[in-house]
Residue frames relative to the residue before (quaternion, step in Angstrom):
aa qw qx qy qz dx dy dz
M 1.0000 0.0000 0.0000 0.0000 0.00 0.00 0.00
L 0.1801 -0.7747 0.6018 0.0724 3.51 -1.02 0.88
L 0.1439 -0.7910 0.5899 0.0745 3.54 -1.22 0.50
R 0.2063 -0.7301 0.6348 0.1464 3.49 -1.33 0.42
D 0.4028 -0.7034 0.5481 0.2064 3.55 -0.81 1.18
L 0.3039 -0.7822 0.5198 0.1602 3.59 -0.54 1.16
D 0.6730 0.4868 -0.3069 0.4646 3.58 1.23 -0.35
A 0.5130 0.6463 -0.4064 0.3923 3.56 1.29 -0.10
P 0.5117 -0.6312 0.4539 0.3658 3.58 -0.99 0.68
P 0.5409 -0.6145 0.4471 0.3605 3.63 -1.08 0.62
P 0.6269 -0.5300 0.4045 0.4030 3.60 -1.20 0.48
A 0.5728 -0.6008 0.4488 0.3310 3.50 -1.23 0.69
Y 0.1892 -0.7547 0.6196 0.1032 3.55 -1.12 0.81
H 0.2329 -0.8125 0.5275 0.0860 3.51 -0.74 1.09
G 0.6213 -0.5981 0.3417 0.3734 3.62 1.17 0.31
R 0.6835 0.4383 -0.3006 0.5003 3.61 1.15 0.13
G 0.8461 0.1581 -0.1172 0.4954 3.58 -0.99 0.84
A 0.7628 -0.3673 0.2721 0.4574 3.54 -1.31 -0.34
L 0.6022 -0.5494 0.4265 0.3920 3.56 -1.17 0.45
P 0.4680 -0.6740 0.4729 0.3210 3.64 -0.89 0.75
K 0.4450 -0.6851 0.5099 0.2695 3.52 -1.09 0.75
R 0.5519 -0.5727 0.4753 0.3762 3.55 -1.19 0.57
H 0.5012 -0.6962 0.4670 0.2147 3.46 -1.17 0.84
F 0.1718 -0.7382 0.6433 0.1085 3.62 -0.97 0.90
E 0.0058 0.7918 -0.6103 0.0226 3.54 -1.03 0.77
R 0.5985 -0.5461 0.4466 0.3796 3.56 -1.34 0.26
V 0.6418 -0.5514 0.3760 0.3778 3.55 -1.22 0.66
D 0.6774 0.4887 -0.3147 0.4508 3.64 0.86 -0.88
Q 0.6271 0.5161 -0.3538 0.4639 3.64 1.05 -0.58
W 0.6256 0.5139 -0.3264 0.4879 3.60 1.06 -0.80
R 0.6521 0.5212 -0.3130 0.4528 3.63 0.88 -0.91
D 0.6940 0.4883 -0.2818 0.4478 3.60 0.87 -0.95
A 0.6732 0.4965 -0.2956 0.4613 3.60 1.13 -0.53
L 0.4663 0.6838 -0.4488 0.3370 3.64 1.25 -0.13
G 0.4178 -0.6586 0.5736 0.2505 3.49 -1.19 0.67
G 0.6732 -0.5188 0.3557 0.3887 3.58 -1.26 0.42
D 0.7042 0.4532 -0.2820 0.4682 3.66 1.00 -0.64
A 0.5173 0.6508 -0.4127 0.3723 3.65 1.20 0.07
R 0.6918 0.4421 -0.2691 0.5035 3.56 1.24 -0.39
T 0.2640 -0.7330 0.6079 0.1532 3.53 -1.23 0.67
R 0.3011 -0.7377 0.5786 0.1745 3.57 -0.86 1.01
I 0.0478 -0.8112 0.5799 -0.0578 3.52 -0.80 1.19
N 0.2700 -0.7061 0.6342 0.1621 3.54 -1.06 0.89
V 0.2443 -0.8289 0.4903 0.1135 3.57 -0.15 1.34
R 0.7487 -0.2410 0.2192 0.5773 3.59 0.83 -1.03
D 0.5384 -0.5659 0.4926 0.3837 3.53 -1.34 0.13
G 0.1569 -0.7995 0.5762 0.0642 3.56 -0.91 0.97
D 0.7362 -0.4174 0.3011 0.4395 3.54 -1.33 -0.05
K 0.7581 0.3319 -0.1669 0.5360 3.57 1.16 -0.68
G 0.7426 -0.3029 0.2048 0.5611 3.57 1.18 0.47
P 0.7380 -0.4030 0.2828 0.4616 3.56 -1.30 -0.06
L 0.3429 -0.7116 0.5782 0.2045 3.58 -1.13 0.73
E 0.0075 0.8042 -0.5912 0.0605 3.49 -0.44 1.28
V 0.0351 -0.7901 0.6119 -0.0096 3.54 -1.00 0.84
E 0.3226 -0.7005 0.5946 0.2273 3.57 -1.29 0.29
V 0.1210 -0.8225 0.5557 0.0035 3.55 -0.74 1.11
A 0.0438 -0.7635 0.6439 0.0223 3.55 -1.01 0.88
T 0.0598 -0.8042 0.5913 0.0002 3.59 -0.86 0.95
C 0.0285 0.7955 -0.6023 0.0605 3.52 -1.18 0.65
R 0.3859 -0.6659 0.5692 0.2890 3.61 -1.06 0.69
V 0.0118 -0.8211 0.5673 -0.0618 3.53 -0.86 1.04
R 0.2474 -0.6776 0.6559 0.2223 3.51 -1.38 0.18
T 0.2450 -0.8001 0.5323 0.1285 3.60 -0.76 0.93
K 0.2047 -0.7447 0.6265 0.1052 3.49 -1.34 0.49
I 0.0134 -0.8041 0.5918 -0.0543 3.55 -0.56 1.21
N 0.8485 -0.0402 -0.0102 0.5275 3.58 -0.80 1.05
Q 0.6932 -0.5000 0.2412 0.4596 3.56 0.91 1.04
R 0.6182 0.5149 -0.3506 0.4793 3.60 1.19 0.33
V 0.3040 -0.7479 0.5630 0.1769 3.60 -0.70 1.09
M 0.4310 -0.6906 0.5220 0.2547 3.55 -0.89 1.06
K 0.4997 -0.6891 0.4651 0.2433 3.56 -1.25 0.66
Y 0.7322 0.3975 -0.2076 0.5127 3.57 1.24 -0.14
D 0.4330 -0.6788 0.5242 0.2774 3.55 -1.20 0.48
E 0.1350 -0.7676 0.6236 0.0610 3.54 -1.17 0.62
T 0.3740 -0.6627 0.5808 0.2894 3.51 -1.37 0.09
L 0.2576 -0.7235 0.6238 0.1454 3.52 -0.84 1.10
V 0.0708 -0.7641 0.6409 0.0170 3.55 -0.99 0.99
V 0.0578 -0.7724 0.6324 -0.0082 3.54 -0.79 1.15
I 0.1067 -0.7983 0.5927 0.0054 3.54 -0.70 1.23
R 0.1101 -0.7828 0.6118 0.0268 3.58 -0.67 1.11
S 0.1365 0.7692 -0.6065 0.1479 3.56 -0.85 1.13
P 0.4936 -0.6140 0.4997 0.3602 3.58 -1.22 0.36
N 0.3487 -0.7069 0.5690 0.2345 3.59 -1.12 0.74
D 0.7924 -0.3552 0.2312 0.4387 3.56 -1.34 -0.02
E 0.7126 0.4562 -0.2389 0.4764 3.54 1.12 -0.75
G 0.5634 -0.6122 0.3709 0.4126 3.57 1.33 -0.04
A 0.5386 0.5875 -0.4395 0.4142 3.67 1.15 0.05
T 0.5754 -0.6016 0.4450 0.3301 3.52 -1.28 0.41
K 0.1038 -0.7879 0.6064 0.0257 3.56 -0.89 0.98
Y 0.1918 -0.7791 0.5913 0.0806 3.53 -1.07 0.91
D 0.0559 -0.7636 0.6413 0.0496 3.55 -0.98 0.81
F 0.1742 -0.7910 0.5828 0.0648 3.58 -0.95 0.95
Y 0.0047 -0.7877 0.6155 -0.0253 3.55 -1.01 0.87
F 0.1953 -0.7176 0.6493 0.1594 3.52 -1.24 0.51
S 0.0877 -0.8024 0.5901 -0.0123 3.58 -0.90 0.98
N 0.2809 -0.7247 0.6023 0.1821 3.49 -1.25 0.64
A 0.2925 0.7720 -0.5052 0.2515 3.62 1.24 0.45
R 0.6832 -0.4702 0.3746 0.4144 3.53 -1.33 0.36
S 0.5854 -0.6230 0.3938 0.3377 3.58 -1.06 0.69
G 0.6594 0.5055 -0.3111 0.4614 3.65 1.20 -0.35
T 0.4387 0.7044 -0.4772 0.2893 3.64 1.16 0.03
T 0.4537 -0.7321 0.4565 0.2231 3.54 -0.87 1.06
P 0.6050 -0.5505 0.4251 0.3877 3.57 -1.17 0.47
K 0.6003 0.5564 -0.3694 0.4400 3.62 1.06 -0.67
E 0.6661 0.4999 -0.3075 0.4603 3.62 0.88 -0.85
F 0.6178 0.5242 -0.3387 0.4783 3.61 1.03 -0.75
A 0.6725 0.4936 -0.2987 0.4635 3.62 0.88 -0.90
R 0.6412 0.5437 -0.3181 0.4383 3.57 0.91 -0.89
V 0.7002 0.4555 -0.2657 0.4813 3.59 0.88 -0.99
A 0.6661 0.5127 -0.3251 0.4333 3.60 0.88 -0.85
L 0.7271 0.4178 -0.2427 0.4877 3.60 0.95 -0.88
A 0.5531 0.5999 -0.4020 0.4155 3.62 1.20 -0.17
A 0.5652 0.6172 -0.3990 0.3748 3.59 1.09 -0.65
H 0.6358 0.5299 -0.3352 0.4500 3.62 0.91 -0.82
R 0.6825 0.4964 -0.2877 0.4529 3.60 0.90 -0.88
I 0.6272 0.5212 -0.3345 0.4723 3.55 1.09 -0.72
E 0.6389 0.5196 -0.3305 0.4611 3.62 0.93 -0.76
E 0.6561 0.5053 -0.3136 0.4646 3.60 0.97 -0.87
A 0.6502 0.5271 -0.3197 0.4440 3.60 1.00 -0.81
I 0.6403 0.5183 -0.3144 0.4718 3.59 1.02 -0.82
K 0.6499 0.5320 -0.2909 0.4581 3.56 0.97 -0.90
R 0.6712 0.4808 -0.2815 0.4890 3.54 0.97 -0.97
G 0.6425 0.5333 -0.3188 0.4484 3.60 0.97 -0.77
K 0.6324 0.5128 -0.3251 0.4810 3.58 1.00 -0.80
S 0.6719 0.5069 -0.2941 0.4528 3.56 0.90 -0.94
E 0.6873 0.4744 -0.2966 0.4632 3.61 0.88 -0.88
A 0.6981 0.4461 -0.2759 0.4874 3.60 1.08 -0.65
G 0.4835 -0.6919 0.4201 0.3332 3.61 1.26 -0.07
L 0.5160 0.6612 -0.4069 0.3620 3.55 1.18 0.42
S 0.4587 0.7318 -0.4286 0.2651 3.59 1.15 0.07
H 0.8284 0.2442 -0.1170 0.4904 3.61 1.02 -0.62
Y 0.7707 0.2296 -0.2068 0.5572 3.64 1.12 0.34
E 0.4679 -0.6684 0.5112 0.2701 3.47 -1.29 0.47
V 0.6105 -0.5419 0.4231 0.3932 3.54 -1.26 0.40
R 0.2893 -0.7589 0.5600 0.1635 3.61 -0.95 0.86
T 0.4443 -0.6818 0.5115 0.2760 3.54 -1.21 0.53
């Protein structure tokens, strides 16, 4: 999947030939080109090993899938956090949320998914439903 940053300035036009097309690039290339001030550091919640802090970068984009440009804009959300071994981990999300949605809200929702899955798993285990089906 490729994306085009809608906030990036258009390519320079030098007055000769056709207008240059806007550039599509891979998500990891866009991420690597970010400056240090493009990310927002967010303290999401207190965790077992101390506060969970992540860095979030967001951008309005247009995506291109299988050589076809999508007709709608999305928000690309890139969350950078340390994994259990201390290495840097990146998670990428596309959202159709309003354009005014804050990076903190994106981080809260993205990181809540893991906690919800854990709660469902724990609930199944406590109710004894993890290894058999309900009988009639």
